[in-house]
N, C-alpha and C positions, 0 to 999 in steps of 0.2 A: 136521674137527670141531675147535673149540677146546677145548684141554686146561686144567685148573689151572695147570701149570707154565708155559703160554703166557700165560694170563691175568697172571701176575705180570710178565710182560715189559710189557704194557700198562698194569698199574697203575704201572710204574716211569715211563712216559710222561705219564699223565695224572692219578695219584694216585687213591685209592681212591674218592673222591666222584663221579669222573666214570668210573667203571667199574662197571656194575651187573651183578649176578649172581644177586640174590635172586629165588625163585620168583615173588614179586609183580611185581618190575620185569620180569622176562622175559615174564611174561603180559601185560603192558600193551603190550608191542612184538611181540606174536604176531600182530596183526591189523591191517588197514586197513579200507576200506570193502568189500572183497570178502568172500565168505561162508564161506571157510576159515581156519584159524588154523595158523601155524607157528611153533614156539617156538626162539628163537635161544639160542645158550650163553651170550652176553654182549651188553650194549649199551654202547657207548662213546660219550662226548660230546667231540670235539675243539673247541679254541677258535681254534687256528691253522693254517695251511697246513703249518708245520712239523710240527706234530703229526700230521697226517694222513700226512705223507710218512713219519714214524717208524713209525707203525701198519703202513703199508702194507709197509715194508721188513720187519717182522717177520712179517707175514702171508704174505708172498711166500717168506721163507726157511722158514718153517714149514708153507708149503701150507694155510693157514687160509682158509676162505670169509669173504668180505667182502660185505655187502648194504648200500648206501647208503640212507639214509632222512631225509626232512624231516619234515612234519607228520603224515605218515600217512593223508592224505585220498584216496589213491588207490584205484581201484575195480578192479584187476585183480591185486593181490598182487604189484606190482612191487616194493615196498619191504620185503617179507617175506623172512626168512630160510629159504627153502623146502628147503635141504639144511643147515640147522644153520649153525654158525659164528657170527661177531660181526654185529650191526647196528651200523653207524657213522652215529650219529644227529647232524644238522647244526643243531639247534635253537639251540645256544650259539653258533653262528657267524652272528649276526645283525646285523652292523653296516652301516650305510650309510655307506661310505668317502668318497664325493665326489658331488657334485651340480654339473655344470658346466653353468652356465647359457648361457655363451657359444657353447660347442659342442654343447650340447643332448645330454649323456650323463651317466649316472650309474655309478658303480661300487659294488659292495655283495657280501655276503657271502650265501651261499646259504641261512640261515636266516632271511632275512627274509620277513616276511609279506606276501603281495601287496598286500593292501589299506592296510598300513601304509606301504609304499613309494609307492604312489599318493597316500596324503595327505602324504608327506613332501616330495614334488616340487611339489605345488600351490602353496606360497607362492612359488615361483620362476617361477609362470605356465607350468609345464611339466606334460607329461601321459604317464602311460604307459598305454596303451590295453588290453592284453591284461588279460580280465575274467572269469575262471572263476566259475561260480557258488559255488564253494568258497573265494573270494579272502580272505575274512576269517579263513580258517585256513591255507590252502595257502601253502607257501613258494615262494620264487623259485628255488630249485634244484630243487625238484620240478617246477616249470613248465618248466624247461629240460630236465630228465631225460624229459619226457613231450610237450614241445611243446605246452603246454597252450594251448587258443583261449578259448573263452568266448563271452560274448553279443555282444561287440563285433567278433567276427572277420569279419562280412559287410562291414565298411567298413574295418577297420584291420589285418586279419590277425591272426597267431598269434606266439607267443613267438619262433619263429625270425626272424620278421621285424623283431624290434627288439634282436637280438643283435650286438653289434659285436665282442666278443672274450669270452674266457674264461681264467681260470688253472684248470689241471687237475693233479691228481696221477693218475700211471698206477699200475696194479697193482704196479709193481715199486718204487714210492716215488719214482719221478723226479718232478720239477715241471717242467710246460711250459706256455707261453702261446701262445694263438691269438688271431689277429685283431688289431685295432687300434682306438682311440677315434677313427677318422677315418670319414667319409662313404663312401669308395672303398678297397678294398683287395682286389687280386687277386694277391697274392704267394703263389704255390702252391697245393695244395688247399685247400679251404674247410674246416678241421678242426672250426671254430665250428660250422657247420651239422651236420657229421657227429655231434658229440658231442649236439646238441641233438636229443631224441626217441630217443636210444638206450637211453633206459630203464635207466641205471646199469650198462651192460653192458660199457662200454669204459673209462670213465676217472671219476674223482672231481672233482666241481665245487667249487673253493674260492672263486674270486671270478668275478663276472659284470660286464661292462660292457654297459649296455643304451642303445639310442638312445632320445631321447625326442623328444616332439612339443610344439609350442606349445599351451597349453590352450585349449580351443574357448570361445568368448566366452560362449556361451548354449545352451542345450538345452531340447527339449521333450519331453515323453513323451505318446504316444497309446495309448489302450485302447480296443479295438473288440471288441464282444460278436457272436457269431454263432449262429444258429439251426441251421447245418450246418458240419460239421468242412470238408467240400469247399470251401465259399465261403471259410474263413479260408485254406485251401491256396492257392486260386485267387487271393485278394488278395496273397499273397507272390509268386506268378510274376508277376503283372500289375505291381507295383511294380518288380521287378527288370528285366522286360523294358523297361519305359519309362526305365530308365537312372537311376533314383533309388535311392540308396545310404543307407538309413538307417544310422545308428550301430549300431544292434541291432534284430532282427526275430524276436520269441519267439512260439511258439504253445503253448498249453495246451489239452488237451482236458476234456470234462466230468469225468471222473473225477478230475482234478488240481483242477479248480475245487471240486468238492464236498470233496475232502480238506482243501484250503486253508481253505475256508469254516469247516469243523469244527474246525480246529486254530486259525485266527487270528481267526475272525469279522470278515471284512473288508467284508461287505456284498455279496459276488459272487453273481451270478443262478445259482441252482441247476437252473435248466431250461435254461441255455445250453450249446450243445454244444462252443464253442471261444470261446477268447479269444486275441487278438493284442495283444501289448506291443511298441510301437515307440519308438525314440529318433531325433530328428534334432538334429544339432548343427553349430555353426560361428556365422558372423557372425549377428547378429540378423535381417538382411532376408532372407537366404537361409534361416534356420531358419523364419522365419513363412511365407515362401512355400511350403517344402517341407512343412511340417506340414500346410498346406491342401490341398497336393496329394495327400500320403498320406492324409489323412481322406477325400478325395473318391474315391480308389481304393476304400477299405474300403466307403463308402457304395454305390457302383456294382457291387460285387460282393456285396452283401447284409448289410451290418454293420447290426444292429437299433439298436445304441447306440454312440456314438462320444465318447469324453471326451479333450480335450486339456488338460494342465497349463498352468498360467500362473505357476508359480512353481518354485524349486529344491526347496522342501519339498513341492510337489505330485508333482514327479519322484519323489522317494525314497518317497513315499507309494504311488504307483501301482507301484514295484517292489518292494514288501514282499513281494507275492504270489509273484513269480517266484523270489525269493531263498529263500522258505520252502519251495518246492516239494518237493524232494528229502525234507526231514525230514518235512513233512506226509504225503505219500505213503507214506513207510516204517512209519508208525503204523499203517497198515491191514491188514498181515500180518506175521508173522513173519520173512520173507525177502523183500527188493527186490534183483531182479537187474536192472541197468542196462546197457542196450545203448547204443552209440554209432556204428552205421554211419551212412555219409554216402551220399548220392545226388545227382545234378546237381539244380539247383533246379527245373528243368521237371518233374521227377518228383516233386516233394514231395507233390502231393494224391494221385497213384496210390499211393505208398509207405504213406502214412497209411492209405489205404483197404486196402492189402495187409496192413499190420500188424493192423488190425482184423479183417480175415478169417481170418488165421493164428491169432489168438485164439481166436477162435471155433471154428474147426474143431479146435484143439487142447484146447480146454475149459480156458484158462487167461486169469488177468485181466492185461490190459495196459494200462496209462495212458500216454498219448503226449505227450511234452515234446519241443520242438525248437528248435534254434537255426535257425529257418526261413529265414532269409535267406540262409545259405550249405548249406542242405540236410542239415544235421547232425541225424539222428534222435537221440532219446533215449527209446526204448520202456522203461518202467518195468514188469518183469514181477513181479508180486505173488505170492508162494507161500509155503511152507513147507518149508524144506529138509529137515524130518524126515519128510515124505510122498514115499516113494520114487516111488510112481505119479505124483503131480503133477510131481515134478522130472524125470522121464522125459519127460512132455509138455511140461514147461519147455523141455528140451534139444532136442526136435523144432521148438518154435516159434523158437527160437534159430537152429537150421540153416536154418529156411525163412527168417527175416528177412535172414541174411547171403547166401544163395543169391539173393535177389530183389535185394539192393542190388548186389552183384557184376554181376548179369544186365542191370543198367541203365547200368553205368559207374561204380558207386560204389566204396566202400572199406569194410574192416572196422572201421576205427576213424577217427574225426575227431579227437579230442582225449585220449582215456581211455588209449590206448596198448594193446598186445596183452597183456602180462603174461603170465599162465597161461591167463586166462579165454579168451581167442579164439585161443591158439597153434595149437590143432588145425585151424583155418582158414586158416593162413598159405598152405599150398599151394593154395588155390583162388585167391588173388589173386597169389602170387608164383611166378615159374618156378623151376624147378630151378637155372637159372644165376644167377638173382639170389639164391638162398639160398645157393648155393655162395660167391658173393661176400662176401655178409655173413658168413658164417662165417670165411672168410680175412681179412676184417676184424677180427673178433672175435680170432682167434688171433694177429693182429699186435699188436695192443694188450694181450692178455690170454693169454700162451701157455700159463699154467698153468690157466687158467679157473677162477680163484679169486674173480673180481668178478661177484656176482649170480648165482651158479649156479641152475640149474633155470628159467632165463629162456626167452622165447618160442622163441628159436633151437633150443634142445635139445628143445622139446616138438614143434617141427617136424619134427624128424629121422625 
């Protein structure tokens, strides 16, 4: 626990303006998008790697718990001070240090917002593909910590696929670099990829080197409306089977469509059972051909209405619905529990059916959203955390969703991470040997256990 005399040392490093301790400030950083709150003892805002190093040297010497945080848009309490101590917030480390067009990479600090980074590289005709639904607020450091994926994962992969190197600060305060800004590097263990997805439990990321791609020359967005959810799921499977790889392939069920229409008045059909949103991108000739092929798959699988964009403005208009989905649905009930189990794409239709069956059997309301092209389900469980009986049914429903996903070869989490929300399920996917090795890695990086205490490994014990 951070004590007042220790806080004076942090003030000497950062100054009083970047060390927040008032009750109002602490409460502001006591939550993310998870349903619980954890109050820190202080919130610190470093601006340089050296400041982070100095902070960690004090924390290590005084055995003070430190939890890293970006924009706080996580869904599993990964950036909350679960056992008190300080939150190290990286929002002031938000500079893009270099965009190298010749070698197609960028160097940036962890507080840079993802969508702002994407916009910044576009004038260089470059493209950073990972695109979480929260990209307009989520930080690049948070994306690295969680190995965030998003809507373009089906074609372009996830954050890990674009990391070339990192600058990190260890819990001891030591500064270390991993990787290199080259296309190839097999020098020793791949520590860059180890840090990515470690949920802030091993080290603090202070610089990020990302690989960039040439910006696609054009893009078309397709919207397909269905009378049956199964038809939408089958469309996804057929598209992937045929070897077509859209840049995005998103599915929304009727509950989400109704919530969106109530929220944004987009003219969505309220009687539709599902909608697919898809992007195809690349060279103009290829894009036109693929758009026609995807539209035909939608038609043959039962889509009642198909719309194909003809301009960048229309692309953006069609995507308003998907980017508003979480907020629109969250308005329906006091609490929204968001799952992100992943199944093989061939099981997508049966997985959606299973989620609906689980919802009905447990008498809970579940809206289904999915990064359908890569099998990443996002069941949104709508409930009221003040109702103990309902929350018990929600817990049972989540148990069943996890069990089903794992039974067909899926995973606990596709992109939201484990945090504390799903830590109790770790033993269902990971063997005792795997957990033992992960704990050994944690012990090597953080022998005192001061970095992000109360994390997933501790809850799996």
